[in-house]
N, C-alpha and C positions, 0 to 999 in steps of 0.2 A: 504494499500499499504506499502511495506517495504521501509525503508530508509536506505541509506548507506552512510558512511563516507570514503572518498578517502585519503589514505596515499601514497603520491608521493615518489617513490624510485628511480628515475633516468630518463635519457632521452637518446634518441638514433637518428640516422641519416640514412635516407633511401639511399641504395646504388643505383647510377644511373643506369638505364637500367635493373634493377633486383627487383624483389619482395622481397628484403631482407632488414632488418633494424638492423643496428649495434647498440647495446644498452651497455651503461655503467652504472653498478650498483654498489653501496657501499655495501660490505659484511656485515657491522655492521647493516646497515638498514635491509638487507635480513633476518639476523638472528632473528630480533624482530618480524618478521611477518610470520614464518614459522608454520606449524601445523603438527601435527602427525596423522597418520591413520595405524592402525594395526602395530604399532611399526617403521614405517618408517616416516622420516621427508619430509615434501613437501613444496615447495612455489608455491602459485597459484597467479598470477598477470595478469594485463590487459595492452596491449600496444595500445595506441590510437594516431591518427595523430593529430597534433596540428592545430590550424586554421592558425596560422602565424609561420613562422620559427623564431626562437629566435636569439639573437645576435651572437651566435656561430655556427649558421647553422643547429642547431638540429630541426628536423622535428616532432618527436614523443616523447611522454612521456610514462612513465611506472608507474603503481600505483597499490595498493592492495585495494580492497573494503572490509569494514568491515560492517556488518549489525548492526545497532543501535537498541538494544533491548528496550531501555527505550522509544524511540520515535515511535515505532512500532504502525501503526494506524490499525483499523479494516479492515478486508478484506470484500468484498461483502458477502461471505459465513457467517462470523460472524455476520454481520448486519442481514441477513436473518434468521439465527438461533434465534437471539434475538427478531425479529418481530414475529416469530412463536410462540416463548414461551409466549410473551406478550399477543398475541391472544388467546392462550389456556388458560391463567391466566383469562383473560377477559371473555371468554366464560364460564369457571367454576363458576365465581362469578356472572354472568346472571343467570345461572342454579339454584345456590344457593337462589339468590334472588327470583326468580320465585317459587320456592317451598315454600318459606315463605309466599307468597300472597295467595296460596290456602288455603281455610279455611277447618277446620278440619270437617270430615263428621260425626263421631261418637260424641255424646255429645255435639253438637253444641248449645250454648246458644242463637242462634238466634230465634225469635218468628215465623217466617215463613219458 
């Protein structure tokens, strides 16, 4: 599962009677979290409703999610791939061990 770190960049207030949220953001903070794609700068952020209204009447918070590369855990696909590789290795080892157990037919030193 991928883990993300949230960088909070501002807050907003829901407009009564409408599906609009008025947000105030610091430009300095926005410039830190922009990214370029094909030569154009973009800002991708998320706006979430807060559980409780803060002291200033703000109802929403804005943040940028950044994926943590260092703490990334294995996905189920990665685990399945490792398990399959381990099983294949075990099978090859068994096969090699089985070959060693078969006695040589020509020139055998056994008396019978």
